[in-house]
N, C-alpha and C positions, 0 to 999 in steps of 0.2 A: 757696078753695083746697084742694087736694086734700093732704093732709098725705102724710109719707114716713118712715118707720124709717131713722134715719142715726146710721151709726157713724162715728165719729173712730178711727182704730186711734191704738196711742200703744205709747213702748216701754217696759217693764214697768221699773217702778218711780216713774213720771210723770204715771201714769194720774190720780192725785188734780189733780195742775195742770192736764192737759189738761182734769177734769172742771169746775175754776172756772172756765176761758176759756167753756165752752160755757154754764155759769151766767150769766154775765157776759156772755155775747149775750143771756140771759134766755130759755132753753130749760130745762127740768129734762130730769136726766139720768139715769143709774145705770151704774153703774164695774163693770165686768170686767174679767179678764184682758188686758192688753193693746188696753184697748180700752174706750170711752166709748158708750154708746147712747143717743140722743134722739131726740125727734119732730121733725118741720117739714116746711117745706111749700117750693117751688121755692127759694123765695127764702133759705131759709135753706140751701140748699146752696151758693150762692152766698154767703152771709156769711160759714157755719165756713171755706169756703175762702181767700176771703180775710185772715180775722181770726184763726185759729188758731195762736196759734206753734207750739204744740209738739205736735202732733198731727203724724202721717206722713202721713194720706190721709182724705180724706172719702168712706166708701161708701152707696150707695143700697143698703137691704134689699129685695128685690124676692122674695121666697117665704122659707120656713122649714120644714122639713117630716122628718121620721124619712125615712129612706130604708136597708133593707138589703138592697133587692136590686137589681138593675141595670134590670130591669123597674119597681121605683116609683120610681126616679128619673128614666128616661125619662116614666115618665105623668104623675107629679105635676109635671114639669120643663114638659111638654106643656102641662100644664094653665092655664098662667101664660096671663092678658093678654100677649102679647111687644109686640105693635101697639102699646100705651100706652107701652113705653116706646124700640123701635126701629124705624126707619120704613124702609121700603121698602129703599132703600139703604144701610141702616147697616150699618159693618163692627163686627164683633161676636168679639174674638178671646176662645177663653176657658181660662181658667186655674184652677189648683187646689191642694187639700191635704187630706190625709185625714190624721187622729190619732188611733188608738184606735176606729176604724169598720170593720165588717163590709168593709165597698166600698174595698180598701186602695190599689189599684190604681188612681194618678191618673190618667196619662194617659185609661184606659178610662174613668172616669168625665168627664173632659174630651171626651173622644171621643161620650161618650154626652149628655150635658147640650147640645152643638154640632147634632146631627143630633135633639132632641125640639125646640130653638129652631128650626133650620130649617123641620122639618115645622111644626111651630103657624104657623109665618112665612109658609107657602106655602099653608097652610090661608085664614090668612087674609087672604090679597091675589087669593083666589081665580085663583091660578096653580100648579097642583100639579105640572103638570108643568116646570115653568122652572126655571132655577138663579136661585138669590140671589143678586143683583150687590152685592159688598161693595166701594162704592165713592162713599160717603160719610161721615158723622162716625164717630168711633170710640169705642164702647158696650164696653167693655173690659169682660165677665162673669169671675167667680170664684167656684166652686163649692168650700163647703166645709165637710167633715165633720170633727164633731167628736164621740165615740162617739154615732153614725148616726142625728144630726141635722146634718141639711142644713140648711146656708141659702146663697143665692144673693144676689148683692149686684153693681151697678155699681161703678166706679172714677168719683167726679166729678172727680176732682184732675186725672189722668196722669202725667206728671212728678209724684215725691214732692215732698211740701210744702217739705222744708230746702230744696229748691231756690230762694230766693229769686230767683235775676238778679239780684246785686249780685255774685257771686265771681268776680273774673275770673282768678286764680290763688291758687293754695295751695300750702301746705308738703308733709311728707309723710307726717303722720297729721292731717289737720282734724279738727276738733272739726265734728260736723254741727249746723247753725243752730238746729234745732230742740230740741238739750241745749243749747246756749247759753242762750237765749233760757227752757229751764227753768233754769239753774244763777241766771238773775240772779232770776228771778220766786221762787225758792225764798230770797233774802233779803229782810234789810230796808228796801232800797235805796227811794229815793222822786225822783222827778226833781229835786230841789230841794236835793240832798246830792249832793258828793263820789262816781265810779265810779272805781276803776283796776281796769286789768288788766294786772299786771306780766309774763306771758308770753305775748301775742296772737298770737305766731305769724300768722296770716295777717289780722286782727282781727274774728274771727268775735264771741266776747262783747263785744268794746268794740260793734261795730256795733247787735248783737241790743241792747243797754242804748239805745243813742241811739233806738232805732226805739220801743223799750217808752218810753223818754221825754217822747218826742212823739206818743205816740201814735198812729204810725204803723202802719198794717196790714201784716204781714209780706208780704201778697199785692200787694201794689200794682203792683210792677215787673214781673210777669209773666203768663203767661197757662194758663189751665185748659182741661182736655179738654170739660167740660160748657158753655165757651162757643158749641159747636157744635150743642147738642143739640135737636134742637125743641122739644121738651115745657117748656124752659125758658125759651131766646127772649134774642133780645139786649136788650129792654128791663126784665128784671129783671137782669142783669147789669148795663145800665147804671146799674139803680137803686142797686145793692148800693156800685158803686165810686164812687159821687158821694157817698153814709155816709161812703166812703173818705176821701173827700177832705172832708168835712165836719168830720169827727172828728178828721182830722192837727191840733194845735199846734205848727203849724209855729215859733211864736213862745216857746217854753218853754226859758230858757233852762238849757243843759245842761255842767256840769264834768265830761270826762272823758276821762283819758289813760291811754293804751296804750303798754307796752313790749315788748322783746323783745331779748336778747342778739347776735340773728341780726339784722344791717342789713339783709342782704337781705329777713328776711322782715317788717320793718318797712315797707319799701316796696311789697313786696302789698299788706300791708294799708294803708296809705293811697290805692292803686290801689284796694282792694276799698272802701272807705270814699266813695271819689270819686263810685263808680259808682251806689253806692248815694245818693249825692245829700248823704253827711253828711260829707263831707271837711273843714268848717269847726269841724263841731261836736268832733271829737276831736282833741287833741293828741296824734300820736305821738312815740316819744325811742327809741334803742338806747340801753340800760341794763343793768347785772344787778340784780338784785332785790335784792343785799346792799345796793345804793349808793341804793334807795331813801329819800325824807326830803319831811315835809310839812308845813307850817305851817295846813292846813287841817283841820276837827273834822267829825268825824260822818259819817265817809264810810264807802262800803264798799269791798272787795277782793273780786275773785272770777277766779281762777286755777285753767286747766288748767295744771300745771307736766310736766316729762318725769320719766315714773314709774319709770324706771331698771329698767328688764324684759329689755333684751340683757344679755347678756354682759359684766363687767367696766364697766357705768356704778353701777350700783347705791349702791357707795361715792358716788362723783361725788355722785351726786343728791341724797344725805341728808345731804352736807356742806353743798351747796345749802341742804335744806330749813332746819338749820341756822344759815347766816347769812341765810334771810330771817326765821326767827324771830327772830334778834337786831334785825334791821332794822325788824321791824313789833311790837317788846316795849313800845319808848317810844309806840305811840299808840294810848292807854288811850281813846281816844273814836269808834274805828272798828272796824268788824266785820269780821273775813276768814273767807274760804269758800274751800277748796282741793278739787280734785278729782284723784284721786290712785289707783289699785289697791295701793300700796307699803304694806306693813302695820307699816311702822315708820316713820311719817309724825310720829304724835304724839311719837313717843321723841326722834326728831330733831331736831322743830319747836322741842321744850323744853317743849310744855306740850300737858294732856288736852284734847278739842274739847268745847266744851258742850253737840254735840249731833254725828249721825254720820246721814247718811240714804244707803241702799246703790243705787247707781244702775251702769245699765250704759253705759261709753261705746264703743260698737259692739256685740263680742262681749267686752270686757275687763271683769271684775268691778271694780266701782269702791266709795269710800268717797267722802262730800260731806262733807269736814271743818266745821265752822262755830263760828268763833270768837266769840261776839258779844260787843258793845264794854262796859267795866267801865262808863263813865258814857252814861249814857241824855239825848239831847238833851232842853229842857224843853219840855215844851208853852207858848206863849204865852197867857197869861191873858187871859181875856174880861173887859172892866171891864162892869160893869151899867150899864144907860142911866141 
């Protein structure tokens, strides 16, 4: 089966998480800024879209070449065998970006690439004087220029991969599903241990934890634009979706608790969990973080608390951080992971983090504060036969 160069785009800071997911799918890869590059066949396109929890999109690289003039861009684009990617009636909008390149005008680059593809498709169909009818499936083309290196790709995802299909409603500043999944995967949580999100908002972190816990593919409940691509075909997509069903572990018991101070958000979170088919797996409750107590051991707490970025909120937020630190202090077998842009978090919380990791929540620079448990669960000793 033909191999393609595939690009999983990723938010800055979590490329390594995406790379681990790609390797777990069985593909060798290399990591670059904002992307993970790997080789795979058409089935790999289906599998990557269905399974990658932390990537933004899966792109198929069509060509890569140097282009310092519009003539070069036109001729090199026209030289591509476009009929192997786009059928006679395919719809192919062209988007673009240019960074530190001689060809700085993105609209001009888009126009030239579009014209070159049209010319080649006309030539290949033997209909040089006819219009190209773009009435079929969509093949979104992107021309990306970085330091005069042009990369032409096709977007195989369509809607971004963070759109899982379960979010019925959301609050004012929801965390992206892809980032929520990354926050869970950057912890030491395993499905046999308790999991808590004390700032659940619309429930995204808890829902992503449940999907991870039962090995349910994040794309199980949505469609992808490349499902209509002729050169992939329905049979491969059916095969990839059958694998998703076979690998899900619906019998894995989970202990997941999610709470929020806002009763309206708790209701929204419940509805989202039900839409994902996980309503029975997550316990939701309206509660302040300072009131959290538990008799369970060796759990993991993951939260995206308020940051206090608005004027007048900072003092109240830092007081909440202090109360949270006091509530969590007795939980010496638990690990705590908090994402915030507040630079006074450790001081307010009352402890230095074991480790910090820089991440972006949208366009906000944040730190992921990690407090590892003081007491580790003992591994069960295996008896000699």
